[in-house]
BALOBA-1460 file (C-alpha; in Angstrom, 3 decimals):
// residues 313
<rec num="1" residu="x" x="59.007" y="-91.099" z="-27.173"/>
<rec num="2" residu="x" x="62.288" y="-91.246" z="-25.330"/>
<rec num="3" residu="x" x="62.610" y="-90.934" z="-21.589"/>
<rec num="4" residu="x" x="64.568" y="-87.769" z="-22.097"/>
<rec num="5" residu="x" x="61.677" y="-86.173" z="-24.049"/>
<rec num="6" residu="x" x="59.192" y="-87.147" z="-21.356"/>
<rec num="7" residu="x" x="61.466" y="-85.771" z="-18.662"/>
<rec num="8" residu="x" x="61.995" y="-82.469" z="-20.388"/>
<rec num="9" residu="x" x="58.274" y="-81.925" z="-21.277"/>
<rec num="10" residu="x" x="57.101" y="-82.515" z="-17.653"/>
<rec num="11" residu="x" x="59.773" y="-80.622" z="-15.860"/>
<rec num="12" residu="x" x="58.536" y="-77.810" z="-13.649"/>
<rec num="13" residu="x" x="58.791" y="-74.339" z="-15.071"/>
<rec num="14" residu="x" x="61.676" y="-72.195" z="-13.676"/>
<rec num="15" residu="x" x="60.638" y="-69.896" z="-10.779"/>
<rec num="16" residu="x" x="59.622" y="-66.398" z="-11.809"/>
<rec num="17" residu="x" x="62.324" y="-63.734" z="-11.666"/>
<rec num="18" residu="x" x="61.694" y="-61.516" z="-8.632"/>
<rec num="19" residu="x" x="61.909" y="-57.889" z="-8.996"/>
<rec num="20" residu="x" x="61.602" y="-54.900" z="-6.620"/>
<rec num="21" residu="x" x="58.240" y="-54.124" z="-5.022"/>
<rec num="22" residu="x" x="56.293" y="-51.252" z="-3.508"/>
<rec num="23" residu="x" x="53.668" y="-51.819" z="-0.934"/>
<rec num="24" residu="x" x="51.568" y="-49.749" z="1.488"/>
<rec num="25" residu="x" x="50.692" y="-49.761" z="5.197"/>
<rec num="26" residu="x" x="47.475" y="-48.503" z="6.725"/>
<rec num="27" residu="x" x="46.736" y="-45.615" z="9.130"/>
<rec num="28" residu="x" x="47.265" y="-47.766" z="12.165"/>
<rec num="29" residu="x" x="51.013" y="-48.164" z="11.273"/>
<rec num="30" residu="x" x="53.493" y="-46.285" z="13.540"/>
<rec num="31" residu="x" x="53.359" y="-42.703" z="12.104"/>
<rec num="32" residu="x" x="50.394" y="-43.495" z="9.893"/>
<rec num="33" residu="x" x="50.341" y="-44.511" z="6.180"/>
<rec num="34" residu="x" x="53.587" y="-45.342" z="4.707"/>
<rec num="35" residu="x" x="55.226" y="-46.850" z="1.531"/>
<rec num="36" residu="x" x="57.607" y="-49.813" z="1.838"/>
<rec num="37" residu="x" x="60.206" y="-50.256" z="-0.910"/>
<rec num="38" residu="x" x="61.719" y="-53.774" z="-1.112"/>
<rec num="39" residu="x" x="64.491" y="-55.551" z="-3.155"/>
<rec num="40" residu="x" x="64.808" y="-59.370" z="-3.662"/>
<rec num="41" residu="x" x="68.161" y="-59.279" z="-1.884"/>
<rec num="42" residu="x" x="66.474" y="-58.394" z="1.415"/>
<rec num="43" residu="x" x="67.006" y="-54.609" z="1.269"/>
<rec num="44" residu="x" x="64.166" y="-52.341" z="2.177"/>
<rec num="45" residu="x" x="63.085" y="-48.805" z="2.991"/>
<rec num="46" residu="x" x="59.926" y="-47.380" z="4.655"/>
<rec num="47" residu="x" x="58.710" y="-43.774" z="3.987"/>
<rec num="48" residu="x" x="55.865" y="-42.147" z="5.811"/>
<rec num="49" residu="x" x="53.310" y="-39.927" z="4.189"/>
<rec num="50" residu="x" x="53.734" y="-37.744" z="7.268"/>
<rec num="51" residu="x" x="56.770" y="-35.561" z="6.460"/>
<rec num="52" residu="x" x="57.647" y="-37.899" z="3.536"/>
<rec num="53" residu="x" x="60.116" y="-39.184" z="6.138"/>
<rec num="54" residu="x" x="62.229" y="-42.197" z="5.732"/>
<rec num="55" residu="x" x="61.938" y="-44.048" z="9.030"/>
<rec num="56" residu="x" x="63.675" y="-47.346" z="8.014"/>
<rec num="57" residu="x" x="66.465" y="-48.459" z="5.754"/>
<rec num="58" residu="x" x="67.701" y="-52.030" z="5.991"/>
<rec num="59" residu="x" x="70.517" y="-53.883" z="4.448"/>
<rec num="60" residu="x" x="70.549" y="-57.486" z="3.044"/>
<rec num="61" residu="x" x="70.732" y="-58.900" z="6.560"/>
<rec num="62" residu="x" x="67.573" y="-56.944" z="7.506"/>
<rec num="63" residu="x" x="69.685" y="-54.866" z="9.927"/>
<rec num="64" residu="x" x="68.379" y="-51.327" z="10.511"/>
<rec num="65" residu="x" x="70.756" y="-48.650" z="9.266"/>
<rec num="66" residu="x" x="68.821" y="-45.657" z="10.544"/>
<rec num="67" residu="x" x="68.244" y="-44.514" z="14.213"/>
<rec num="68" residu="x" x="64.750" y="-44.104" z="15.418"/>
<rec num="69" residu="x" x="64.207" y="-43.167" z="19.003"/>
<rec num="70" residu="x" x="62.301" y="-45.510" z="21.214"/>
<rec num="71" residu="x" x="60.722" y="-42.327" z="22.690"/>
<rec num="72" residu="x" x="59.586" y="-40.906" z="19.320"/>
<rec num="73" residu="x" x="56.198" y="-39.349" z="19.350"/>
<rec num="74" residu="x" x="53.941" y="-40.337" z="16.443"/>
<rec num="75" residu="x" x="51.382" y="-37.635" z="16.983"/>
<rec num="76" residu="x" x="51.015" y="-34.552" z="14.722"/>
<rec num="77" residu="x" x="52.254" y="-31.817" z="14.785"/>
<rec num="78" residu="x" x="55.193" y="-33.434" z="16.713"/>
<rec num="79" residu="x" x="58.178" y="-34.189" z="14.413"/>
<rec num="80" residu="x" x="59.350" y="-37.740" z="14.558"/>
<rec num="81" residu="x" x="62.727" y="-38.208" z="16.208"/>
<rec num="82" residu="x" x="64.929" y="-40.277" z="13.836"/>
<rec num="83" residu="x" x="65.025" y="-41.513" z="10.357"/>
<rec num="84" residu="x" x="65.547" y="-38.817" z="7.702"/>
<rec num="85" residu="x" x="63.324" y="-35.781" z="8.330"/>
<rec num="86" residu="x" x="63.171" y="-33.166" z="5.475"/>
<rec num="87" residu="x" x="64.056" y="-29.710" z="6.791"/>
<rec num="88" residu="x" x="62.459" y="-26.983" z="4.672"/>
<rec num="89" residu="x" x="62.213" y="-24.017" z="4.350"/>
<rec num="90" residu="x" x="64.138" y="-23.239" z="7.520"/>
<rec num="91" residu="x" x="66.988" y="-24.932" z="9.361"/>
<rec num="92" residu="x" x="68.252" y="-24.244" z="12.902"/>
<rec num="93" residu="x" x="66.710" y="-20.868" z="13.593"/>
<rec num="94" residu="x" x="66.911" y="-20.381" z="17.327"/>
<rec num="95" residu="x" x="64.396" y="-17.521" z="17.253"/>
<rec num="96" residu="x" x="61.394" y="-19.532" z="16.166"/>
<rec num="97" residu="x" x="59.829" y="-22.745" z="17.387"/>
<rec num="98" residu="x" x="59.581" y="-24.161" z="13.854"/>
<rec num="99" residu="x" x="63.445" y="-24.027" z="13.579"/>
<rec num="100" residu="x" x="63.558" y="-26.854" z="11.088"/>
<rec num="101" residu="x" x="60.611" y="-25.783" z="8.848"/>
<rec num="102" residu="x" x="57.209" y="-27.395" z="8.265"/>
<rec num="103" residu="x" x="57.970" y="-29.969" z="5.669"/>
<rec num="104" residu="x" x="58.624" y="-32.662" z="8.296"/>
<rec num="105" residu="x" x="55.291" y="-32.116" z="10.066"/>
<rec num="106" residu="x" x="52.885" y="-31.935" z="7.007"/>
<rec num="107" residu="x" x="51.169" y="-34.909" z="5.296"/>
<rec num="108" residu="x" x="52.557" y="-35.208" z="1.712"/>
<rec num="109" residu="x" x="50.663" y="-36.682" z="-1.174"/>
<rec num="110" residu="x" x="51.747" y="-39.608" z="-3.389"/>
<rec num="111" residu="x" x="52.289" y="-38.484" z="-7.021"/>
<rec num="112" residu="x" x="53.783" y="-39.456" z="-10.193"/>
<rec num="113" residu="x" x="56.542" y="-37.020" z="-11.140"/>
<rec num="114" residu="x" x="56.304" y="-37.240" z="-15.016"/>
<rec num="115" residu="x" x="58.864" y="-34.368" z="-15.477"/>
<rec num="116" residu="x" x="61.460" y="-36.569" z="-13.754"/>
<rec num="117" residu="x" x="62.436" y="-39.747" z="-15.739"/>
<rec num="118" residu="x" x="61.756" y="-42.912" z="-13.783"/>
<rec num="119" residu="x" x="64.707" y="-45.143" z="-12.779"/>
<rec num="120" residu="x" x="65.364" y="-48.409" z="-14.485"/>
<rec num="121" residu="x" x="63.029" y="-51.399" z="-13.686"/>
<rec num="122" residu="x" x="65.432" y="-52.938" z="-11.171"/>
<rec num="123" residu="x" x="64.969" y="-49.964" z="-8.852"/>
<rec num="124" residu="x" x="61.969" y="-49.458" z="-6.453"/>
<rec num="125" residu="x" x="60.828" y="-45.892" z="-6.043"/>
<rec num="126" residu="x" x="58.116" y="-43.545" z="-4.853"/>
<rec num="127" residu="x" x="57.313" y="-39.816" z="-5.508"/>
<rec num="128" residu="x" x="55.901" y="-37.401" z="-3.009"/>
<rec num="129" residu="x" x="54.691" y="-33.880" z="-3.299"/>
<rec num="130" residu="x" x="54.084" y="-31.018" z="-0.809"/>
<rec num="131" residu="x" x="52.633" y="-27.717" z="-2.135"/>
<rec num="132" residu="x" x="51.002" y="-26.022" z="0.838"/>
<rec num="133" residu="x" x="52.296" y="-24.522" z="4.139"/>
<rec num="134" residu="x" x="50.387" y="-24.586" z="7.459"/>
<rec num="135" residu="x" x="48.389" y="-21.433" z="8.334"/>
<rec num="136" residu="x" x="50.200" y="-21.083" z="11.670"/>
<rec num="137" residu="x" x="53.738" y="-21.174" z="10.301"/>
<rec num="138" residu="x" x="54.576" y="-17.363" z="10.491"/>
<rec num="139" residu="x" x="58.203" y="-17.336" z="9.609"/>
<rec num="140" residu="x" x="57.832" y="-17.627" z="5.813"/>
<rec num="141" residu="x" x="55.659" y="-15.461" z="3.655"/>
<rec num="142" residu="x" x="52.696" y="-17.093" z="1.979"/>
<rec num="143" residu="x" x="54.646" y="-18.259" z="-1.119"/>
<rec num="144" residu="x" x="53.359" y="-20.744" z="-3.731"/>
<rec num="145" residu="x" x="55.846" y="-23.598" z="-4.034"/>
<rec num="146" residu="x" x="56.253" y="-27.238" z="-5.192"/>
<rec num="147" residu="x" x="58.463" y="-29.480" z="-2.940"/>
<rec num="148" residu="x" x="58.946" y="-32.940" z="-4.560"/>
<rec num="149" residu="x" x="60.738" y="-35.881" z="-3.161"/>
<rec num="150" residu="x" x="61.675" y="-39.076" z="-5.029"/>
<rec num="151" residu="x" x="63.048" y="-42.006" z="-2.939"/>
<rec num="152" residu="x" x="64.819" y="-44.798" z="-4.846"/>
<rec num="153" residu="x" x="65.998" y="-48.156" z="-3.411"/>
<rec num="154" residu="x" x="68.544" y="-49.742" z="-5.714"/>
<rec num="155" residu="x" x="69.217" y="-53.478" z="-6.318"/>
<rec num="156" residu="x" x="72.182" y="-53.500" z="-4.017"/>
<rec num="157" residu="x" x="70.508" y="-51.445" z="-1.312"/>
<rec num="158" residu="x" x="71.651" y="-48.003" z="-2.070"/>
<rec num="159" residu="x" x="69.058" y="-45.306" z="-1.012"/>
<rec num="160" residu="x" x="68.750" y="-42.248" z="-3.193"/>
<rec num="161" residu="x" x="66.744" y="-39.232" z="-2.317"/>
<rec num="162" residu="x" x="66.231" y="-36.423" z="-4.784"/>
<rec num="163" residu="x" x="64.446" y="-33.227" z="-3.736"/>
<rec num="164" residu="x" x="63.055" y="-30.568" z="-6.123"/>
<rec num="165" residu="x" x="61.963" y="-27.146" z="-4.876"/>
<rec num="166" residu="x" x="60.151" y="-24.954" z="-7.477"/>
<rec num="167" residu="x" x="58.957" y="-21.402" z="-7.108"/>
<rec num="168" residu="x" x="55.395" y="-21.150" z="-8.597"/>
<rec num="169" residu="x" x="54.625" y="-17.712" z="-7.442"/>
<rec num="170" residu="x" x="52.301" y="-15.803" z="-9.797"/>
<rec num="171" residu="x" x="53.003" y="-12.450" z="-8.295"/>
<rec num="172" residu="x" x="56.630" y="-12.296" z="-9.579"/>
<rec num="173" residu="x" x="58.167" y="-12.601" z="-6.140"/>
<rec num="174" residu="x" x="61.336" y="-14.563" z="-5.507"/>
<rec num="175" residu="x" x="61.716" y="-16.643" z="-2.281"/>
<rec num="176" residu="x" x="64.540" y="-17.895" z="-0.162"/>
<rec num="177" residu="x" x="64.892" y="-21.193" z="1.711"/>
<rec num="178" residu="x" x="67.215" y="-23.485" z="3.520"/>
<rec num="179" residu="x" x="67.222" y="-27.337" z="3.196"/>
<rec num="180" residu="x" x="68.683" y="-30.385" z="4.864"/>
<rec num="181" residu="x" x="68.373" y="-34.187" z="4.884"/>
<rec num="182" residu="x" x="68.392" y="-34.471" z="8.695"/>
<rec num="183" residu="x" x="69.728" y="-38.080" z="8.632"/>
<rec num="184" residu="x" x="69.931" y="-40.069" z="11.890"/>
<rec num="185" residu="x" x="72.271" y="-43.133" z="11.465"/>
<rec num="186" residu="x" x="72.325" y="-46.121" z="13.775"/>
<rec num="187" residu="x" x="75.737" y="-47.074" z="15.183"/>
<rec num="188" residu="x" x="76.857" y="-49.690" z="17.571"/>
<rec num="189" residu="x" x="78.768" y="-47.334" z="19.829"/>
<rec num="190" residu="x" x="79.187" y="-43.644" z="19.307"/>
<rec num="191" residu="x" x="82.704" y="-43.898" z="20.782"/>
<rec num="192" residu="x" x="83.539" y="-46.439" z="18.070"/>
<rec num="193" residu="x" x="82.216" y="-44.161" z="15.236"/>
<rec num="194" residu="x" x="84.528" y="-42.396" z="12.823"/>
<rec num="195" residu="x" x="83.647" y="-39.770" z="10.206"/>
<rec num="196" residu="x" x="86.021" y="-39.385" z="7.311"/>
<rec num="197" residu="x" x="86.184" y="-36.548" z="4.713"/>
<rec num="198" residu="x" x="86.085" y="-33.427" z="6.887"/>
<rec num="199" residu="x" x="89.842" y="-32.883" z="7.560"/>
<rec num="200" residu="x" x="90.984" y="-29.349" z="6.755"/>
<rec num="201" residu="x" x="87.443" y="-27.956" z="6.366"/>
<rec num="202" residu="x" x="86.146" y="-24.868" z="8.161"/>
<rec num="203" residu="x" x="83.108" y="-25.530" z="10.391"/>
<rec num="204" residu="x" x="80.722" y="-23.497" z="12.466"/>
<rec num="205" residu="x" x="80.642" y="-24.712" z="16.053"/>
<rec num="206" residu="x" x="76.970" y="-24.116" z="17.312"/>
<rec num="207" residu="x" x="77.986" y="-24.893" z="20.904"/>
<rec num="208" residu="x" x="80.521" y="-22.176" z="21.098"/>
<rec num="209" residu="x" x="79.173" y="-19.870" z="18.211"/>
<rec num="210" residu="x" x="82.602" y="-19.578" z="16.603"/>
<rec num="211" residu="x" x="84.210" y="-20.963" z="13.420"/>
<rec num="212" residu="x" x="87.180" y="-23.387" z="13.397"/>
<rec num="213" residu="x" x="89.131" y="-25.465" z="11.040"/>
<rec num="214" residu="x" x="88.959" y="-29.329" z="11.416"/>
<rec num="215" residu="x" x="92.445" y="-30.501" z="12.244"/>
<rec num="216" residu="x" x="91.706" y="-34.172" z="12.943"/>
<rec num="217" residu="x" x="92.190" y="-36.727" z="10.132"/>
<rec num="218" residu="x" x="88.986" y="-38.494" z="11.276"/>
<rec num="219" residu="x" x="86.246" y="-37.042" z="13.402"/>
<rec num="220" residu="x" x="85.674" y="-38.998" z="16.697"/>
<rec num="221" residu="x" x="83.276" y="-38.548" z="19.604"/>
<rec num="222" residu="x" x="83.954" y="-38.062" z="23.321"/>
<rec num="223" residu="x" x="81.419" y="-35.335" z="24.130"/>
<rec num="224" residu="x" x="78.514" y="-33.337" z="22.798"/>
<rec num="225" residu="x" x="79.022" y="-32.112" z="19.188"/>
<rec num="226" residu="x" x="77.009" y="-29.722" z="16.958"/>
<rec num="227" residu="x" x="78.744" y="-28.415" z="13.929"/>
<rec num="228" residu="x" x="78.194" y="-27.432" z="10.241"/>
<rec num="229" residu="x" x="81.111" y="-28.157" z="7.954"/>
<rec num="230" residu="x" x="81.350" y="-25.774" z="5.003"/>
<rec num="231" residu="x" x="82.278" y="-26.476" z="1.358"/>
<rec num="232" residu="x" x="82.419" y="-30.199" z="1.939"/>
<rec num="233" residu="x" x="83.398" y="-32.787" z="-0.526"/>
<rec num="234" residu="x" x="80.605" y="-34.881" z="-2.045"/>
<rec num="235" residu="x" x="81.629" y="-38.088" z="-0.423"/>
<rec num="236" residu="x" x="81.521" y="-38.493" z="3.354"/>
<rec num="237" residu="x" x="82.068" y="-41.853" z="5.230"/>
<rec num="238" residu="x" x="80.634" y="-42.908" z="8.578"/>
<rec num="239" residu="x" x="82.631" y="-45.844" z="9.786"/>
<rec num="240" residu="x" x="81.435" y="-48.189" z="12.611"/>
<rec num="241" residu="x" x="84.572" y="-49.856" z="13.783"/>
<rec num="242" residu="x" x="82.662" y="-52.473" z="15.957"/>
<rec num="243" residu="x" x="80.314" y="-53.522" z="13.318"/>
<rec num="244" residu="x" x="82.951" y="-53.055" z="10.608"/>
<rec num="245" residu="x" x="80.389" y="-51.246" z="8.504"/>
<rec num="246" residu="x" x="80.836" y="-48.064" z="6.409"/>
<rec num="247" residu="x" x="77.844" y="-45.863" z="5.396"/>
<rec num="248" residu="x" x="78.795" y="-43.392" z="2.647"/>
<rec num="249" residu="x" x="76.947" y="-40.304" z="1.826"/>
<rec num="250" residu="x" x="77.295" y="-39.288" z="-1.857"/>
<rec num="251" residu="x" x="75.836" y="-35.783" z="-2.486"/>
<rec num="252" residu="x" x="75.787" y="-33.223" z="-5.116"/>
<rec num="253" residu="x" x="77.035" y="-29.587" z="-5.218"/>
<rec num="254" residu="x" x="73.573" y="-28.251" z="-4.312"/>
<rec num="255" residu="x" x="74.192" y="-29.525" z="-0.780"/>
<rec num="256" residu="x" x="77.629" y="-27.983" z="0.220"/>
<rec num="257" residu="x" x="77.235" y="-28.333" z="4.045"/>
<rec num="258" residu="x" x="77.526" y="-31.288" z="6.295"/>
<rec num="259" residu="x" x="75.908" y="-30.972" z="9.740"/>
<rec num="260" residu="x" x="77.126" y="-33.357" z="12.506"/>
<rec num="261" residu="x" x="75.325" y="-33.662" z="15.711"/>
<rec num="262" residu="x" x="75.235" y="-35.859" z="18.761"/>
<rec num="263" residu="x" x="73.673" y="-34.479" z="22.042"/>
<rec num="264" residu="x" x="75.682" y="-36.649" z="24.488"/>
<rec num="265" residu="x" x="74.302" y="-37.582" z="27.877"/>
<rec num="266" residu="x" x="73.662" y="-34.142" z="29.332"/>
<rec num="267" residu="x" x="71.473" y="-32.757" z="26.503"/>
<rec num="268" residu="x" x="69.965" y="-36.205" z="25.791"/>
<rec num="269" residu="x" x="68.330" y="-35.993" z="29.192"/>
<rec num="270" residu="x" x="66.709" y="-32.697" z="28.224"/>
<rec num="271" residu="x" x="65.018" y="-33.970" z="25.030"/>
<rec num="272" residu="x" x="61.497" y="-35.268" z="25.775"/>
<rec num="273" residu="x" x="61.406" y="-37.685" z="22.738"/>
<rec num="274" residu="x" x="64.857" y="-39.036" z="23.141"/>
<rec num="275" residu="x" x="66.075" y="-41.725" z="25.479"/>
<rec num="276" residu="x" x="68.680" y="-40.760" z="28.106"/>
<rec num="277" residu="x" x="71.107" y="-43.445" z="26.875"/>
<rec num="278" residu="x" x="70.223" y="-43.270" z="23.210"/>
<rec num="279" residu="x" x="72.987" y="-40.781" z="22.323"/>
<rec num="280" residu="x" x="75.260" y="-43.872" z="22.396"/>
<rec num="281" residu="x" x="73.446" y="-45.467" z="19.322"/>
<rec num="282" residu="x" x="73.173" y="-42.609" z="16.893"/>
<rec num="283" residu="x" x="74.890" y="-39.991" z="14.895"/>
<rec num="284" residu="x" x="73.313" y="-37.248" z="12.739"/>
<rec num="285" residu="x" x="75.289" y="-36.537" z="9.570"/>
<rec num="286" residu="x" x="73.193" y="-34.283" z="7.427"/>
<rec num="287" residu="x" x="73.735" y="-33.201" z="3.782"/>
<rec num="288" residu="x" x="72.450" y="-29.562" z="3.736"/>
<rec num="289" residu="x" x="72.159" y="-26.260" z="1.980"/>
<rec num="290" residu="x" x="71.761" y="-24.065" z="5.004"/>
<rec num="291" residu="x" x="74.739" y="-21.797" z="5.662"/>
<rec num="292" residu="x" x="73.252" y="-19.167" z="3.302"/>
<rec num="293" residu="x" x="69.904" y="-18.550" z="1.799"/>
<rec num="294" residu="x" x="68.957" y="-20.266" z="-1.445"/>
<rec num="295" residu="x" x="66.995" y="-17.963" z="-3.799"/>
<rec num="296" residu="x" x="64.570" y="-18.953" z="-6.369"/>
<rec num="297" residu="x" x="62.784" y="-16.659" z="-8.849"/>
<rec num="298" residu="x" x="59.360" y="-17.595" z="-10.239"/>
<rec num="299" residu="x" x="59.562" y="-20.802" z="-12.341"/>
<rec num="300" residu="x" x="63.127" y="-21.545" z="-11.137"/>
<rec num="301" residu="x" x="63.920" y="-24.921" z="-9.569"/>
<rec num="302" residu="x" x="66.543" y="-26.196" z="-7.175"/>
<rec num="303" residu="x" x="67.583" y="-29.892" z="-7.004"/>
<rec num="304" residu="x" x="69.435" y="-31.667" z="-4.236"/>
<rec num="305" residu="x" x="70.355" y="-35.352" z="-4.235"/>
<rec num="306" residu="x" x="71.972" y="-37.626" z="-1.742"/>
<rec num="307" residu="x" x="72.702" y="-41.322" z="-2.175"/>
<rec num="308" residu="x" x="73.404" y="-43.564" z="0.849"/>
<rec num="309" residu="x" x="75.401" y="-46.761" z="0.548"/>
<rec num="310" residu="x" x="76.193" y="-49.274" z="3.369"/>
<rec num="311" residu="x" x="79.075" y="-51.839" z="3.042"/>
<rec num="312" residu="x" x="80.835" y="-54.191" z="5.455"/>
<rec num="313" residu="x" x="84.467" y="-54.436" z="5.566"/>
């Protein structure tokens, strides 16, 4: 037998090809049980059972892309300040305490959404379901519904969230709702943050309760801002000029509004679960369907998707 034959027959087998993974944390984790999606390139995302809330999304350098307040309260029924809360069936209703709905403060269940085709094997994903409302939530009749969320982490770190709302009333009643992905993004410096894609759009200014048209080519920040941009394009960019990083929100037509919020220092000091200086490190840019009511008749379904992508430049 030749030396070449001996060498080839005793060579170590090639290392196994790594793929995406899905793992679970226990109840002692911050916020309780969660699902962690990971990709071989170093990308990851963590989603709590509480609120089905994404609380972490990291790039290939394991840098956190979402903002999570150091003052966040992980105690039900308190909503968690940061990440990507799901706002349903209400959004920004000043007359009621539950102004962003109950979905973000209920425990969802892990499920397998067989009606929704799975992604390709190189994607890590998880499905959640919420089908009940709290008894003490008075601002929505006792409708029967299914609220489903699929979170997908792609091989290059893109984070896709698809929500499905279905009316399963058996009494023939329609229901209305509002919805938002209340996304908190981490930035190096709010003054070095730019948002592109909003020029020429009408927006509702919640600070002055009037409507304006955006005249700036890019949106910059020098003071408190709370706006809902209407009839927005399906691609919005958040540019961090200090980190030289762009986060792009790709969304579908079911999410026509973009809400932009930063409390600045005066309001930051009034928020119990928000650090006084933390306004410098975050910006909320939220894909939403909240300017009008969305109506579903029995057995009808609404679907809203956003995909987040982070790139350095």
